[in-house]
C-alpha positions as CSV (number, residue, x, y, z in Angstrom):
1,A,87.8,104.3,104.8
2,L,86.1,106.3,102.1
3,P,84.4,103.9,99.8
4,I,82.9,105.1,96.3
5,Y,80.5,102.7,94.3
6,L,79.2,103.3,90.8
7,R,77.2,101.1,88.9
8,S,76.2,101.2,85.1
9,Q,73.4,99.2,83.3
10,T,74.2,99.3,79.7
11,T,71.8,96.6,78.6
12,E,69.1,94.5,80.3
13,N,71.8,91.6,80.6
14,L,75.1,93.7,80.9
15,F,76.1,96.2,83.7
16,F,79.4,97.4,85.2
17,N,80.4,98.2,88.7
18,A,83.2,100.4,89.9
19,V,84.3,100.5,93.4
20,A,87.2,102.7,94.8
21,S,88.3,103.0,98.5
22,A,90.9,104.6,100.7
23,N,92.0,104.7,104.1
24,I,94.6,106.1,106.5
25,Q,95.7,105.0,110.0
26,N,97.7,106.7,112.4
27,A,99.2,105.6,115.8
28,D,101.4,107.7,118.1
29,I,102.3,105.8,121.5
30,E,104.6,107.1,123.9
31,N,105.5,105.4,127.2
32,W,107.3,106.9,130.1
33,W,109.1,105.3,133.5
34,G,109.9,108.0,136.0
35,E,113.1,107.8,137.9
36,D,111.2,107.0,141.1
37,T,109.5,103.9,139.7
38,F,110.3,100.3,140.5
39,Y,111.2,99.8,136.8
40,A,113.7,102.6,136.8
41,A,115.2,101.4,140.1
42,S,115.4,97.8,138.5
43,L,117.7,99.2,135.6
44,R,119.7,100.9,138.1
45,R,120.0,97.7,140.2
46,G,119.0,99.3,143.2
47,E,116.1,100.6,145.3
48,V,114.5,104.1,144.6
49,D,116.7,105.9,147.2
50,E,119.9,103.9,146.9
51,E,123.3,105.2,145.4
52,R,123.7,104.5,141.6
53,D,125.3,101.0,140.8
54,L,127.9,101.6,138.2
55,Q,126.7,98.3,136.5
56,G,123.2,99.5,136.0
57,T,121.7,100.4,132.5
58,L,120.0,103.5,133.9
59,P,122.2,105.8,135.8
60,Y,120.0,109.0,135.9
61,G,116.6,109.8,135.1
62,G,113.9,107.7,133.6
63,E,113.3,106.0,130.3
64,L,111.2,107.3,127.4
65,G,109.8,105.4,124.5
66,K,108.2,106.4,121.4
67,Q,106.3,104.2,118.6
68,T,104.5,105.8,115.8
69,S,102.9,104.2,112.8
70,K,101.2,105.4,109.7
71,T,99.2,103.3,106.9
72,V,97.7,104.8,103.7
73,G,96.0,102.5,101.1
74,W,93.6,102.5,98.3
75,T,91.8,99.9,96.3
76,A,90.2,100.3,92.9
77,R,87.9,97.7,91.1
78,L,86.2,97.4,87.8
79,Q,83.8,94.6,87.0
80,G,81.6,93.6,84.2
81,N,78.6,91.3,84.6
82,Y,76.6,89.3,82.2
83,N,73.5,87.5,83.1
84,K,71.3,85.8,80.6
85,Y,68.4,83.5,80.8
86,F,67.1,81.5,77.8
87,G,65.0,78.6,76.8
88,D,61.7,79.8,78.9
89,Y,64.1,80.5,81.8
90,K,65.4,77.0,82.1
91,H,69.0,77.9,81.3
92,N,71.1,80.7,82.7
93,I,74.6,81.7,81.9
94,N,76.5,84.5,84.3
95,V,79.9,85.9,83.3
96,A,81.7,88.3,85.7
97,A,85.2,89.6,84.8
98,G,87.3,92.5,86.4
99,L,90.4,94.2,87.2
100,E,91.6,95.0,90.8
101,A,94.2,97.3,91.8
102,S,95.5,98.1,95.5
103,S,98.4,99.8,97.3
104,T,99.4,100.3,100.8
105,K,102.2,102.2,102.1
106,Y,103.4,101.9,105.8
107,T,105.8,104.1,107.6
108,G,106.9,103.7,111.5
109,E,109.5,104.3,113.8
110,Q,110.1,102.9,117.5
111,W,112.9,103.9,119.9
112,T,113.8,103.9,123.4
113,Q,116.2,106.7,125.2
114,R,117.2,106.6,129.0
115,G,118.1,109.4,131.2
116,Y,114.9,111.1,130.6
117,Y,113.4,113.8,133.1
118,K,109.5,114.6,132.1
119,D,109.2,116.9,135.1
120,R,112.3,119.0,134.1
121,G,111.2,120.3,130.7
122,R,111.3,117.0,128.9
123,T,115.3,116.7,129.0
124,F,117.9,114.2,129.0
125,A,120.8,113.7,131.0
126,S,124.1,114.4,129.4
127,Q,127.6,113.8,130.2
128,I,127.1,110.5,131.9
129,P,130.6,109.2,133.0
130,T,132.1,106.3,131.1
131,E,132.5,104.3,134.3
132,F,128.6,103.4,133.7
133,T,129.8,100.5,131.6
134,E,126.5,98.6,131.4
135,Y,124.8,101.8,130.3
136,W,127.1,102.6,127.5
137,G,126.8,98.9,126.4
138,W,122.7,99.5,126.2
139,V,123.3,102.6,124.3
140,R,125.7,100.9,121.6
141,S,123.0,98.1,121.2
142,N,119.8,100.5,121.2
143,V,119.3,101.0,117.6
144,P,116.0,102.9,116.8
145,V,113.7,100.8,114.3
146,I,112.5,102.7,111.1
147,T,110.1,101.0,108.6
148,D,109.2,102.2,105.2
149,T,107.4,99.9,103.1
150,R,105.2,99.7,100.1
151,S,103.0,96.9,98.8
152,N,101.2,97.0,95.2
153,M,98.9,94.4,93.8
154,L,97.3,94.2,90.4
155,S,94.8,91.3,89.6
156,A,92.6,90.1,86.8
157,Y,89.9,87.6,87.5
158,A,86.8,85.8,85.6
159,T,84.3,83.5,86.5
160,I,81.6,81.7,84.2
161,S,78.6,79.8,85.4
162,Y,75.8,77.7,83.7
163,S,72.6,76.7,85.4
164,Y,69.7,74.5,84.5
165,Q,66.4,75.1,86.1
166,S,68.2,76.0,89.4
167,L,68.8,72.1,89.5
168,F,72.5,72.3,89.0
169,T,75.1,74.8,88.4
170,L,78.6,74.2,86.6
171,N,81.1,76.9,87.6
172,A,84.7,77.7,86.4
173,N,87.0,80.5,88.1
174,G,90.2,82.1,87.0
175,R,92.3,84.8,89.0
176,Y,95.8,86.0,88.2
177,D,97.6,88.4,91.1
178,G,100.9,90.4,90.4
179,S,102.6,91.9,93.3
180,N,105.7,93.6,94.2
181,K,105.9,91.3,97.1
182,F,106.7,88.0,95.4
């Protein structure tokens, strides 16, 4: 995250804050199961050196999976503060009001592909016979997942408090949030 903070004191009792921040997060995950692993043999419904079972969901090679995600976001806030003592410092009034805006964009994808040969130039088996019916059923149901969302929010808030000689404080708060997620 990259935060920026500004403060301006216009009078003795009044000041303004401005805060802005941005962030970026990336993830790239790849998993691979070779054809000689127990996992690949279980998908073939046999041992590592056994002949291929036509009912297995991995007739040749291994399995490659990929998952990527990227999140980009920012937040900005502007707040005014008024703090005043009076009556020989027996009474205090404190008021704060502000606006806040934020946005987050998330993109990602996830997929799995079978028949993968990492040690053969990162290639995939092709022309798999139709007799491998379980495999072709898996191919039809194996749909990649692609995500692309954005969340925006705009808020306004205010608070006011009155204190008497630090003995008691009365406080009132209010906030309004508007978002594209409601």
